[in-house]
C-alpha positions as CSV (number, residue, x, y, z in Angstrom):
1,M,-22.9,-13.1,34.7
2,Y,-21.2,-10.3,31.7
3,T,-18.3,-10.9,34.3
4,A,-17.8,-14.5,32.9
5,E,-18.7,-13.8,29.1
6,L,-15.6,-11.7,29.3
7,E,-13.5,-13.8,30.9
8,K,-14.6,-16.5,28.1
9,V,-12.5,-14.2,25.6
10,L,-10.7,-11.3,27.1
11,G,-9.1,-13.5,30.4
12,G,-6.2,-13.5,29.0
13,H,-5.7,-10.3,27.8
14,L,-6.9,-8.0,30.8
15,C,-7.2,-7.7,34.2
16,I,-11.0,-8.1,34.9
17,R,-13.3,-7.0,38.1
18,S,-16.5,-6.4,38.9
19,C,-18.6,-4.1,41.3
20,S,-22.8,-3.9,42.0
21,N,-22.4,-1.5,45.5
22,E,-20.4,1.4,46.6
23,K,-18.0,-1.3,48.8
24,E,-16.7,-2.6,45.7
25,A,-17.0,1.0,43.6
26,D,-14.2,2.4,45.9
27,S,-11.9,-1.1,45.7
28,H,-12.0,-1.3,42.0
29,I,-13.0,1.5,39.3
30,A,-10.0,4.0,40.8
31,D,-7.7,1.7,39.0
32,A,-9.8,0.8,36.3
33,D,-8.3,1.9,33.0
34,L,-11.7,0.9,31.1
35,V,-15.0,0.9,32.6
36,L,-17.8,-1.4,31.5
37,I,-21.4,0.2,32.4
38,T,-24.1,-2.3,32.1
39,N,-26.7,0.3,32.5
40,P,-26.5,4.0,31.3
41,Y,-28.4,5.1,34.2
42,S,-25.3,4.2,36.4
43,F,-22.6,6.5,34.1
44,P,-22.9,9.3,36.6
45,W,-22.4,7.3,40.0
46,A,-19.3,5.6,38.1
47,R,-17.7,8.9,36.4
48,R,-17.4,10.9,40.4
49,K,-15.3,7.2,40.8
50,M,-13.4,7.0,37.6
51,R,-9.6,8.3,36.8
52,Q,-9.9,11.4,34.7
53,D,-7.9,9.2,32.0
54,A,-10.2,6.4,32.0
55,S,-12.5,5.4,29.2
56,I,-15.8,4.4,29.8
57,I,-17.7,2.0,27.5
58,N,-21.5,1.5,27.4
59,L,-22.4,-2.3,27.0
60,I,-24.4,-3.6,24.6
61,F,-25.9,-7.2,25.0
62,A,-26.8,-9.2,22.4
63,F,-29.1,-13.2,23.0
64,E,-28.1,-16.6,21.7
65,R,-28.2,-16.8,17.8
66,T,-30.5,-19.9,17.6
67,R,-33.1,-18.7,20.0
68,V,-33.4,-15.3,18.0
69,E,-33.4,-17.4,14.3
70,T,-36.4,-19.1,16.0
71,L,-38.2,-15.7,16.8
72,K,-37.9,-15.0,13.5
73,R,-40.4,-17.9,12.2
74,Y,-43.1,-16.8,14.2
75,P,-46.3,-15.1,11.9
76,V,-45.6,-11.3,10.9
77,G,-47.4,-9.2,13.3
78,T,-47.6,-11.4,16.1
79,E,-48.1,-8.8,19.4
80,A,-44.7,-9.2,21.7
81,I,-43.9,-7.4,25.2
82,A,-40.0,-7.0,26.4
83,C,-40.2,-8.0,30.0
84,F,-37.1,-7.3,32.2
85,N,-36.6,-6.2,35.3
86,F,-35.3,-2.7,34.3
87,Y,-37.0,-0.2,31.8
88,S,-33.3,0.0,29.8
89,S,-32.8,-3.3,29.7
90,A,-35.9,-4.0,28.0
91,H,-35.6,-1.0,25.8
92,Q,-32.1,-2.3,24.5
93,A,-33.5,-6.0,24.4
94,V,-35.9,-4.5,21.4
95,N,-33.6,-2.3,19.6
96,V,-31.1,-5.9,19.4
97,L,-33.8,-7.7,18.5
98,Y,-35.0,-5.7,15.7
99,E,-31.3,-5.1,14.8
100,A,-30.8,-8.7,14.2
101,G,-33.5,-9.0,11.4
102,V,-36.5,-9.8,13.7
103,T,-38.8,-7.8,12.1
104,N,-42.4,-10.2,12.2
105,L,-42.5,-9.0,15.5
106,N,-44.6,-6.0,16.9
107,L,-42.7,-5.1,19.7
108,Y,-43.7,-3.6,23.3
109,I,-41.8,-2.2,26.1
110,D,-43.6,-3.2,29.6
111,Y,-42.7,-0.3,31.9
112,P,-45.4,1.4,34.5
113,G,-47.2,3.9,32.3
114,N,-46.7,2.4,29.0
115,Q,-50.3,3.7,27.7
116,N,-49.8,2.0,24.3
117,L,-50.5,-1.3,26.3
118,D,-53.9,-0.3,27.9
119,G,-56.3,-3.0,26.7
120,K,-54.0,-5.1,24.5
121,Y,-53.6,-8.9,24.1
122,M,-50.1,-10.0,23.4
123,D,-49.3,-13.0,22.4
124,L,-45.8,-13.4,23.3
125,A,-43.7,-12.2,26.3
126,L,-40.3,-12.3,25.8
127,I,-37.5,-12.6,29.2
128,S,-34.3,-12.8,29.7
129,G,-34.3,-15.4,32.8
130,Q,-36.2,-14.7,36.1
131,T,-38.2,-11.4,35.8
132,D,-41.0,-10.3,38.3
133,R,-41.8,-7.9,35.3
134,L,-44.2,-10.7,33.8
135,P,-48.2,-9.6,32.7
136,P,-50.7,-11.8,34.1
137,D,-52.5,-12.2,30.3
138,V,-50.1,-13.3,27.8
139,G,-50.5,-16.1,25.2
140,E,-46.7,-17.8,25.3
141,V,-43.8,-16.9,27.4
142,F,-40.5,-17.2,25.2
143,D,-37.4,-17.4,26.9
144,L,-34.5,-15.5,25.3
145,G,-31.6,-16.9,27.5
146,P,-29.4,-15.5,29.4
147,R,-27.8,-12.4,27.9
148,R,-24.6,-12.4,26.0
149,L,-22.0,-9.4,24.9
150,S,-22.7,-8.0,21.6
151,L,-19.4,-7.7,19.0
152,T,-19.8,-4.5,18.8
153,T,-18.6,-4.5,22.8
154,L,-16.2,-6.5,22.5
155,L,-14.2,-5.3,19.8
156,E,-14.3,-1.4,21.7
157,I,-12.7,-3.2,24.0
158,A,-10.1,-4.6,22.4
159,A,-9.5,-1.5,20.7
160,K,-9.5,0.7,23.7
161,A,-7.2,-1.5,25.5
162,D,-5.0,-2.1,22.7
163,V,-4.7,-5.7,22.4
164,L,-6.3,-6.9,19.4
165,D,-4.5,-8.9,17.3
166,D,-5.1,-11.8,15.2
167,S,-5.3,-14.5,17.6
168,L,-7.9,-12.1,19.3
169,E,-9.8,-11.5,16.6
170,A,-10.3,-14.6,16.0
171,Q,-11.4,-15.9,19.5
172,I,-13.8,-12.6,19.4
173,A,-14.9,-14.2,15.8
174,Q,-15.5,-17.5,17.2
175,Y,-17.5,-16.4,20.4
176,G,-19.7,-14.5,17.5
177,A,-20.5,-17.5,15.9
178,D,-23.1,-18.5,18.8
179,V,-24.3,-14.5,19.3
180,S,-27.0,-12.4,17.3
181,T,-25.5,-9.7,15.3
182,S,-27.2,-7.1,12.9
183,D,-26.4,-8.4,9.1
184,D,-23.9,-5.8,9.1
185,Y,-21.6,-5.5,12.7
186,L,-19.0,-4.6,11.2
187,T,-20.7,-1.3,9.9
188,H,-21.9,-1.1,12.7
189,F,-18.9,-1.4,14.7
190,F,-17.5,1.5,12.5
191,Y,-19.9,3.8,13.0
192,N,-20.2,3.0,16.5
193,S,-16.7,2.6,17.4
194,A,-15.0,6.0,18.1
195,A,-11.3,4.8,19.6
196,A,-11.3,2.7,16.4
197,A,-12.9,5.0,14.1
198,L,-10.3,8.0,15.1
199,Q,-7.7,5.5,15.4
200,L,-8.2,4.2,11.3
201,R,-9.0,8.3,10.1
202,S,-5.6,8.8,11.6
203,V,-4.2,6.0,9.8
204,M,-6.2,7.4,6.4
205,E,-4.8,11.0,6.6
206,S,-1.4,10.5,7.3
207,L,-1.2,8.8,3.4
208,D,-1.4,10.8,0.2
209,D,-3.3,8.3,-1.5
210,G,-7.3,8.6,-1.5
211,L,-8.9,6.2,0.9
212,A,-12.4,5.2,1.7
213,I,-13.9,2.4,3.7
214,C,-17.8,1.1,2.2
215,D,-20.0,-1.2,2.7
216,H,-22.0,-3.7,0.7
217,E,-24.3,-1.4,-0.2
218,F,-21.3,1.2,-1.1
219,R,-22.1,3.3,2.0
220,I,-19.1,5.2,3.3
221,L,-17.8,4.4,6.5
222,N,-14.6,6.0,6.6
223,L,-12.5,8.6,4.9
224,N,-9.7,10.5,3.8
225,R,-9.5,14.2,2.8
226,S,-7.8,12.9,-0.5
227,F,-10.5,10.7,-1.5
228,S,-13.0,13.7,-1.8
229,A,-10.3,16.0,-3.3
230,L,-9.0,13.7,-5.6
231,L,-12.7,12.9,-7.0
232,N,-14.0,16.3,-6.7
233,L,-16.8,15.2,-3.8
234,P,-18.3,17.5,-1.4
235,E,-17.6,17.3,2.2
236,G,-19.5,15.4,4.9
237,L,-19.7,11.5,2.9
238,M,-20.1,9.9,6.4
239,G,-23.0,7.2,6.1
240,Q,-24.0,8.7,2.7
241,R,-23.9,6.1,-0.2
242,L,-21.1,6.8,-3.5
243,Q,-24.4,6.1,-6.1
244,K,-26.2,9.5,-5.3
245,F,-22.9,11.6,-6.0
246,D,-22.0,12.2,-9.8
247,L,-19.0,10.0,-10.4
248,E,-17.5,10.3,-14.2
249,G,-17.6,7.2,-16.3
250,E,-14.5,5.6,-16.0
251,V,-14.1,6.1,-12.0
252,A,-18.0,4.6,-11.2
253,D,-17.1,2.0,-13.6
254,A,-14.0,1.3,-11.7
255,I,-15.7,1.6,-8.3
256,F,-19.3,0.0,-9.2
257,S,-18.2,-3.0,-11.8
258,S,-19.1,-6.3,-10.5
259,Q,-15.4,-7.2,-12.4
260,P,-12.1,-6.7,-10.0
261,C,-10.6,-3.9,-10.6
262,Q,-7.3,-3.2,-9.4
263,N,-5.0,-0.2,-10.4
264,R,-7.5,0.8,-13.4
265,L,-6.4,3.7,-15.0
266,C,-8.8,7.1,-14.6
267,T,-9.0,10.6,-15.7
268,P,-11.5,13.3,-14.5
269,K,-12.4,15.7,-16.6
270,V,-13.3,18.1,-13.6
271,S,-9.8,17.4,-12.2
272,G,-7.9,16.5,-15.3
273,R,-5.4,15.0,-13.3
274,S,-4.8,11.1,-14.0
275,V,-5.7,8.7,-11.5
276,V,-5.4,5.0,-10.7
277,V,-8.3,3.7,-8.7
278,S,-8.9,0.4,-7.0
279,R,-11.2,-1.7,-5.3
280,E,-10.7,-4.7,-3.0
281,T,-12.8,-7.1,-0.9
282,I,-12.1,-7.1,3.1
283,K,-13.6,-10.5,4.4
284,R,-14.0,-10.5,7.9
285,P,-14.9,-13.5,10.2
286,G,-18.0,-14.2,11.4
287,S,-19.9,-12.0,8.7
288,S,-21.7,-12.3,5.5
289,Q,-21.2,-9.2,4.2
290,S,-18.2,-7.7,3.2
291,L,-16.5,-4.5,3.1
292,F,-14.8,-2.4,0.1
293,L,-11.6,-0.9,0.4
294,L,-11.6,1.7,-2.4
295,R,-8.0,3.5,-3.1
296,V,-7.0,6.6,-5.5
297,K,-3.9,7.2,-6.3
298,D,-2.3,10.4,-8.1
299,I,-0.2,9.3,-10.6
300,T,-0.1,12.7,-12.9
301,E,3.5,13.3,-12.5
302,L,4.1,10.1,-12.8
303,T,2.0,9.9,-16.1
304,N,3.9,12.9,-17.4
305,L,8.1,11.6,-16.9
306,E,6.7,8.1,-18.4
307,T,4.9,9.8,-21.3
308,S,8.5,12.3,-21.4
309,L,10.7,9.0,-21.1
310,R,8.6,6.9,-23.3
311,R,8.9,9.8,-26.2
312,Q,12.5,10.1,-26.0
313,I,13.1,6.3,-25.9
314,A,10.4,6.2,-29.7
315,K,12.5,9.0,-30.6
316,R,15.9,6.8,-30.8
317,G,13.8,3.8,-32.1
318,H,14.1,1.8,-29.3
319,V,11.0,0.3,-28.8
320,A,8.4,-3.0,-29.2
321,K,5.2,-1.7,-31.3
322,H,4.0,-5.2,-32.1
323,T,2.3,-7.9,-29.9
324,F,1.4,-11.4,-30.3
325,S,-2.0,-10.2,-31.2
326,D,-0.6,-8.5,-34.0
327,I,0.6,-12.0,-35.5
328,K,-2.2,-13.3,-37.7
329,G,-2.7,-17.0,-38.6
330,E,-4.6,-19.5,-37.6
331,S,-3.2,-22.3,-39.7
332,P,-1.8,-25.7,-37.7
333,A,1.3,-24.9,-39.0
334,A,1.4,-20.7,-37.6
335,T,-0.8,-21.9,-34.5
336,V,1.9,-24.2,-33.0
337,C,4.8,-21.2,-33.9
338,I,2.5,-18.7,-32.2
339,Q,2.2,-21.4,-29.0
340,K,6.0,-21.6,-28.8
341,A,6.8,-18.2,-28.9
342,R,4.4,-17.6,-26.1
343,R,6.1,-19.9,-23.7
344,I,9.5,-18.7,-24.7
345,A,8.6,-14.8,-24.0
346,G,8.7,-15.9,-20.5
347,I,11.7,-17.4,-20.2
348,D,14.8,-15.1,-20.2
349,K,17.4,-16.7,-21.9
350,P,19.2,-16.2,-25.6
351,T,16.7,-17.1,-28.5
352,L,17.0,-18.0,-32.1
353,I,14.6,-17.4,-34.5
354,I,14.9,-18.7,-38.1
355,G,12.9,-18.6,-40.9
356,E,12.8,-17.1,-44.6
357,S,13.1,-13.5,-45.6
358,G,9.4,-11.9,-44.9
359,T,8.2,-14.5,-43.1
360,G,8.0,-12.3,-39.6
361,K,10.8,-12.7,-37.4
362,E,11.2,-9.4,-36.1
363,L,7.5,-9.2,-35.7
364,Y,8.0,-12.4,-33.3
365,A,11.2,-11.1,-31.8
366,Q,9.0,-7.8,-30.6
367,S,6.3,-9.9,-29.5
368,I,8.6,-12.1,-27.4
369,H,10.0,-8.6,-25.7
370,N,6.3,-7.3,-24.7
371,A,5.2,-10.8,-23.8
372,S,8.5,-10.8,-21.3
373,A,9.2,-9.3,-17.9
374,R,11.6,-6.7,-19.7
375,A,8.5,-5.3,-22.0
376,R,8.7,-1.9,-19.5
377,F,12.5,-1.4,-21.1
378,P,13.8,-1.2,-24.5
379,F,14.1,-3.1,-27.4
380,V,16.6,-2.3,-29.2
381,A,17.4,-3.1,-32.7
382,M,19.8,-4.0,-35.6
383,N,20.5,-5.6,-38.8
384,C,23.9,-6.9,-39.1
385,A,24.1,-7.2,-42.8
386,A,23.0,-3.2,-42.7
387,I,25.8,-1.8,-41.2
388,P,29.4,-2.1,-42.5
389,V,32.0,-4.3,-40.7
390,T,34.4,-1.8,-39.8
391,L,31.1,0.1,-37.8
392,L,29.6,-3.4,-36.3
393,E,32.3,-3.4,-33.6
394,S,31.7,0.1,-32.4
395,E,28.4,-0.2,-32.6
396,L,27.2,-2.8,-30.4
397,F,29.9,-2.1,-28.0
398,G,30.3,1.7,-28.1
399,Y,33.7,3.7,-28.1
400,D,35.4,6.4,-25.8
401,E,36.3,9.6,-26.9
402,G,39.0,9.4,-29.5
403,A,39.0,5.8,-30.3
404,F,39.5,6.2,-34.1
405,T,39.1,9.3,-36.2
406,G,36.5,10.8,-36.6
407,A,34.8,9.4,-33.2
408,R,32.6,11.6,-31.6
409,R,33.6,13.5,-28.2
410,G,32.6,12.4,-25.0
411,G,32.4,8.9,-26.8
412,K,29.2,6.7,-28.0
413,E,26.8,4.1,-25.5
414,G,27.0,0.9,-28.1
415,L,23.4,-0.9,-28.0
416,F,24.6,-3.4,-25.4
417,Q,24.3,-0.5,-23.1
418,L,21.4,1.0,-24.8
419,A,19.1,-2.3,-24.3
420,H,20.1,-2.2,-20.8
421,K,17.4,-4.0,-18.6
422,G,15.7,-5.0,-22.0
423,T,16.3,-6.7,-25.5
424,L,18.4,-6.6,-28.1
425,F,17.2,-7.5,-31.6
426,L,20.4,-8.9,-33.4
427,D,18.9,-9.3,-37.3
428,E,21.1,-11.1,-39.6
429,I,23.2,-13.3,-37.4
430,G,24.6,-15.3,-39.7
431,E,26.2,-11.9,-41.2
432,L,28.7,-11.1,-38.1
433,P,32.2,-11.5,-39.1
434,L,34.4,-13.8,-36.9
435,P,36.0,-11.2,-34.7
436,V,32.8,-9.5,-33.7
437,Q,31.6,-13.2,-32.9
438,A,34.1,-13.5,-30.7
439,K,33.3,-10.5,-28.6
440,L,29.3,-10.7,-28.9
441,L,30.0,-14.2,-26.7
442,R,32.2,-13.1,-24.4
443,V,29.3,-10.5,-23.7
444,L,27.0,-13.5,-23.5
445,E,29.0,-15.5,-20.9
446,E,30.4,-12.1,-18.9
447,K,27.4,-10.1,-19.2
448,E,30.0,-7.0,-19.6
449,V,30.8,-4.8,-22.2
450,M,33.7,-3.2,-23.0
451,R,34.0,-0.2,-25.1
452,V,36.3,0.4,-28.0
453,G,39.0,2.0,-27.0
454,S,38.6,1.6,-23.3
455,R,39.9,-0.5,-20.6
456,E,37.1,-0.3,-18.1
457,L,34.4,-3.5,-18.1
458,T,30.6,-2.5,-18.0
459,S,28.3,-4.7,-16.4
460,V,25.2,-5.0,-18.9
461,D,21.6,-7.1,-18.1
462,V,20.2,-8.2,-21.5
463,R,18.3,-10.7,-23.4
464,I,19.9,-11.4,-26.7
465,I,16.9,-12.5,-30.0
466,A,19.0,-13.4,-32.6
467,A,17.5,-14.3,-35.9
468,T,18.9,-15.3,-39.3
469,N,17.2,-16.8,-42.9
470,R,20.7,-18.7,-43.4
471,D,21.4,-22.2,-42.2
472,L,24.3,-21.8,-39.3
473,N,24.9,-25.2,-38.7
474,A,26.0,-25.0,-42.6
475,L,27.6,-21.8,-42.0
476,V,29.4,-23.4,-38.8
477,N,31.0,-26.4,-41.1
478,E,32.2,-23.9,-43.2
479,K,33.9,-22.3,-40.3
480,A,32.0,-19.0,-41.3
481,F,30.1,-19.3,-37.7
482,R,31.3,-20.1,-34.4
483,L,30.2,-23.3,-33.2
484,D,30.2,-22.4,-28.9
485,L,28.2,-18.8,-30.3
486,Y,25.9,-20.9,-32.3
487,Y,25.0,-23.4,-29.6
488,R,24.8,-20.2,-26.6
489,L,22.3,-18.5,-29.1
490,N,20.4,-22.4,-29.9
491,T,19.1,-22.0,-26.3
492,L,15.3,-21.5,-27.3
493,T,14.6,-21.7,-31.4
494,I,11.7,-20.7,-33.0
495,N,11.3,-21.7,-36.7
496,V,8.7,-19.6,-38.6
497,P,7.1,-21.5,-41.4
498,P,7.1,-19.9,-44.8
499,L,3.8,-18.6,-45.8
500,R,3.4,-21.7,-48.4
501,E,3.4,-24.0,-45.4
502,R,0.5,-22.2,-44.1
503,R,-1.8,-21.5,-47.2
504,A,-4.3,-21.4,-44.7
505,D,-3.7,-17.9,-44.1
506,I,-3.2,-16.4,-47.2
507,L,-6.7,-15.0,-47.7
508,P,-7.0,-14.3,-44.0
509,L,-3.4,-12.1,-44.3
510,I,-5.1,-10.7,-47.7
511,Q,-8.1,-9.7,-46.0
512,E,-6.2,-7.7,-42.8
513,F,-3.9,-5.7,-45.4
514,L,-6.7,-4.7,-47.4
515,R,-8.5,-3.1,-43.9
516,Q,-5.3,-1.8,-43.6
517,E,-5.4,0.2,-47.0
518,H,-8.8,0.8,-45.9
519,K,-10.1,-1.3,-48.6
520,E,-11.7,-4.1,-46.8
521,H,-14.7,-4.2,-49.0
522,A,-13.2,-4.8,-52.2
523,E,-13.8,-7.4,-54.0
524,I,-11.3,-9.7,-55.8
525,D,-12.0,-12.2,-58.9
526,L,-12.4,-15.9,-57.5
527,S,-9.6,-17.5,-60.2
528,V,-7.6,-14.8,-58.6
529,Q,-8.1,-15.5,-55.1
530,T,-7.6,-19.6,-56.0
531,F,-4.3,-18.5,-57.9
532,L,-3.2,-16.2,-54.7
533,T,-3.5,-18.9,-52.3
534,R,-1.4,-21.7,-54.8
535,Y,1.2,-18.7,-55.6
536,A,4.5,-19.7,-54.3
537,W,5.7,-16.4,-52.1
538,R,9.1,-16.6,-52.0
539,G,9.4,-13.0,-50.3
540,N,6.4,-14.7,-47.9
541,I,4.1,-12.3,-45.9
542,R,6.5,-9.0,-47.4
543,E,5.8,-10.3,-50.5
544,L,2.1,-10.9,-49.9
545,R,1.5,-7.3,-48.4
546,N,3.7,-5.7,-51.8
547,C,1.1,-7.6,-54.2
548,V,-1.7,-6.3,-51.7
549,E,-1.1,-2.5,-51.8
550,Y,-0.1,-2.8,-55.2
551,M,-3.4,-4.0,-56.8
552,V,-5.8,-1.7,-54.2
553,H,-3.8,1.0,-55.7
554,I,-4.1,0.2,-59.2
555,A,-7.6,-1.1,-59.4
556,D,-10.3,0.9,-59.3
557,G,-13.1,-1.5,-58.9
558,P,-13.0,-5.4,-58.5
559,I,-9.5,-6.9,-58.4
560,G,-8.8,-8.9,-61.5
561,E,-6.0,-10.7,-63.4
562,Q,-4.9,-7.6,-65.3
563,H,-4.3,-5.9,-61.6
564,L,-2.0,-8.3,-60.5
565,P,2.4,-7.3,-60.2
566,D,3.7,-7.9,-63.5
567,Y,5.6,-10.9,-62.6
568,I,2.9,-12.3,-60.1
569,R,0.6,-11.9,-63.7
570,A,3.0,-13.8,-66.1
571,E,3.1,-16.9,-64.0
572,Y,-0.4,-16.5,-63.4
573,Q,-1.3,-16.7,-67.0
574,Q,1.1,-19.5,-67.2
575,A,-1.2,-21.5,-64.7
576,I,-3.7,-20.6,-66.6
577,E,-2.4,-22.1,-69.8
578,G,-1.7,-25.2,-67.5
579,R,-4.9,-25.9,-66.0
580,E,-6.2,-25.7,-69.7
581,W,-3.9,-28.0,-71.6
582,A,-4.6,-30.5,-68.0
583,E,-8.5,-30.4,-68.6
584,E,-7.8,-31.1,-72.2
585,R,-5.6,-34.4,-71.4
586,L,-8.0,-35.0,-68.7
587,N,-11.3,-35.3,-71.3
588,M,-9.0,-37.4,-73.4
589,L,-7.8,-40.0,-71.1
590,S,-9.0,-43.6,-71.2
591,P,-11.5,-45.3,-68.7
592,S,-8.7,-46.9,-67.5
593,D,-6.9,-43.6,-66.9
594,R,-9.9,-42.3,-65.2
595,Q,-9.9,-45.0,-63.1
596,A,-6.5,-45.1,-62.0
597,T,-7.2,-41.1,-61.6
598,A,-9.8,-41.4,-59.2
599,D,-7.9,-44.3,-57.3
600,V,-5.2,-41.8,-56.8
601,L,-7.4,-39.1,-55.5
602,S,-9.1,-41.5,-53.2
603,L,-6.6,-42.7,-51.7
604,L,-5.1,-39.3,-51.2
605,K,-8.4,-38.0,-49.5
606,R,-7.5,-40.8,-47.0
607,K,-4.7,-39.9,-45.3
608,P,-1.5,-38.1,-47.7
609,M,0.9,-40.0,-49.1
610,G,4.3,-40.0,-50.9
611,R,4.0,-41.4,-54.2
612,R,6.2,-44.6,-53.1
613,A,3.3,-45.7,-50.7
614,L,0.7,-44.9,-53.4
615,L,2.7,-47.4,-56.2
616,Q,2.4,-49.9,-53.3
617,V,-1.0,-49.8,-51.8
618,L,-2.5,-49.6,-55.7
619,L,0.0,-52.8,-56.8
620,E,-1.3,-54.4,-53.5
621,G,-4.8,-53.7,-54.7
622,G,-4.6,-55.3,-57.6
623,G,-4.5,-52.5,-60.5
624,Y,-2.4,-52.0,-63.2
625,M,0.3,-48.8,-62.3
626,T,4.1,-48.2,-63.0
627,E,6.3,-45.6,-61.9
628,Y,6.2,-43.7,-64.9
629,R,2.1,-43.9,-65.0
630,L,1.8,-42.8,-61.1
631,R,4.0,-39.6,-61.7
632,A,2.6,-38.3,-65.0
633,I,-1.0,-38.5,-62.8
634,L,0.5,-37.1,-60.0
635,S,1.8,-34.5,-62.6
636,R,-1.2,-33.5,-64.4
637,L,-3.4,-33.6,-61.0
638,R,-0.6,-31.0,-60.0
639,Q,-1.5,-28.8,-62.8
640,L,-5.8,-28.8,-62.1
641,E,-3.9,-27.8,-58.2
642,C,-6.1,-30.7,-57.1
643,I,-3.1,-31.8,-54.8
644,D,-0.4,-30.2,-52.7
645,F,3.3,-31.6,-52.8
646,G,4.2,-31.6,-49.1
647,R,7.9,-31.0,-48.0
648,G,10.3,-34.3,-46.9
649,R,8.2,-36.8,-46.2
650,S,5.1,-35.2,-45.3
651,G,3.7,-36.7,-49.0
652,C,0.4,-35.5,-51.2
653,T,-2.3,-34.5,-50.1
654,I,-5.6,-33.5,-51.8
655,T,-7.5,-29.9,-52.1
656,A,-10.9,-28.6,-52.6
657,A,-10.6,-29.0,-56.2
658,G,-9.1,-32.7,-55.9
659,E,-12.4,-33.6,-53.8
660,K,-14.6,-32.4,-56.9
661,L,-12.7,-34.1,-59.3
662,L,-13.2,-37.1,-57.2
663,E,-16.8,-36.8,-57.5
664,S,-17.1,-36.0,-61.1
665,L,-15.1,-39.0,-61.8
666,R,-17.2,-41.1,-59.4
667,K,-20.0,-40.1,-61.7
C-alpha cells in the first residue's frame, strides 16, 4: 500500500523497493540509501541489515482529507476508539487525527489491557480497511479509508535524497491537496525534518545577515546566531514566540506591523548599531498559513560612510534640499505645473524651467532631482549671471595646472565633473556668452568635457536642468542665443506661473511664511489681507516672503496697514482712495447705469468673457451699450476689486466682492 503511494509521487526520482520478511530484507535493505520504517518496532531489526551510511526515516501516515473533515462534524464529546491491527498504528492514527483538528472526539486506543475502556460504551469505532480488532458493542463504524503518506514524510524523503526541486515540490503539493495535514504542516516539517533543518541552518549560518524563519504566530522555526546577536536576544530561541522577548520599539514595529516591511532603518539603543529590518512572507502551495522570513542587516559602517560622504558633499554645496512637498500651491495653475514637473522628473532628458524672477525655479529643479533616479548623486547649481564671463568656461569644464595665470596647482574639476551621475542646474541660462554656449552644446551631444588647457576628453553623465526668466526665443532671433542649443534644452519645458496668476495661493503662502517665522497665530487685518491678494507681486514669491518677514518683525500685535513695507503701503493707500472714489461714483450712478453694471456682472458670473464678447452679448440682449460706456463700467468694477482682468484671451472674471455687489444691485 505504501509502495504504491510512493510510486505516485517519487517514482520518477527514486528507485523504490519494498520488503516485509527476512528474505526480501537481505536482498533490498543492504543496498538502500534510505530506509523507510512503517512500524517503529521494526527499527532494530532493519538497522542490522542496513549500511552504516544509510539513513532511516520513520513513516508518518495520514488519511483522506474529505473523511477527516466528515469526522470533524460529529458532536463534541463523541466517544471514539481507534481499531487497527497493530497498536503502533492505532496510536499514530490518534495523533494524526488530533493534529488534523479532530478535537471534537474523545479518542481511545484499542489494545489488550486498556483499563480506560472497562465498562465504557463507544459511540464510534474508527478503522482503516479490514481489521480483526473491532469491539463487539459499538454504535457506529467509521472507515477512514486506506492510509496515505503524510506530507512531512514525503518532504523528508525528498530532502534526504536531495531530489527536491520545483517540479517535485509541485507534485507533493498536488498530492497533499487530498491528504489530511495539520493546519500548519510546514511548521511541522521544520520541527521534525532534521535533515532539512540542518541544511537550512548551514546556509543561514554562512551569511552575515541575521535571519529567522517564523510561523504565522511568530514562533521561531529556525535562525542563525547573527539574528540573536544583532537584536541582543538570548540563546535557545527555537520554538519560542518573539512576542515574549523585549524587542525595542522600532524593531518590534518593523517585525509585527500589519504593513509590509522592507529595509526599515532601526537603531537599537542597547547595541547602538544601525540595522535594517525586513519581513518577507513565504507562501507555499497546499497551506493556508504563511511563514515569515525576518532579515536583519548591520549597516553601521555603511551608514557612517554615507554620513561622511554626505557631509563632504554638503560642505561643497552639492545637495538638493527640497522636494515637491516643499512646493506650496493648490490653485489650478500651481497644481498643473507641479503635476507636470513630477512626470518630467522621471524622464532623464534636458529640462528647461521658464518663469519670472522669484517664482521658485530652483525649488522645482531640486524637487525634480530628488524625484529622479539621480537623487543619490550630486545636485550642482550655478547662476550663469553671477559668474564673470572670463571664469564661466573654467568653472563649467574645469582646468589643468598652468592653464592660465593664477590657476590652482593640480588643476580643478569643473561643475560637470562634480555633477557626474547627478544633475547640473544652470540658472539664468540666457546669460551664457555664445562661445560657452557652443562648448555646452558639444558636452550635451557628446557627453564629454575637455578642461581648459587640456587635450584629453573626460566622459561625464549629467542631467542638465536650465532655468531662465528671459524669452529665449527672442534671444535666438536677436542672435544672442544659439538656436541648436535652444532646441537641445527645450526637450522638456516647465512654465512656472507668476504669483498673480495663482492668487488663490497667496493667503496659504502667507500662512506658511508666518509658520516658518514661528508667528502662525499672528492676526492680519482683513482689509490688508484683501489687498495682498490683489497686489501685483512683481517679485513673486520672493517678494511675498520678504513682505511677510518685514511685517512680523515690525508688528508687536495684530498686523495692519502701518506694518506694510513703505512701497507696498503707498499702493495700498492708492487702492483705498481709488476704491472710495469708485464707491462714491457707484452711489451717484443713474438707475440705467446700475442696471448695466448688474448685467455685466451677471454675464461674468456665468463665464469669463472679454470686452468685445461682453459688448456683443449686451447688444444682442437689446440694451443700450457702447464700447466707451462698457470700458467705464469695467474700469469702475476693477477699482472696486469686483472683477479680474485675465491675460490674453482669458477675459474678465467676477470676484467674491463682485458677487456681493451683484446681489446688492439686484436688491
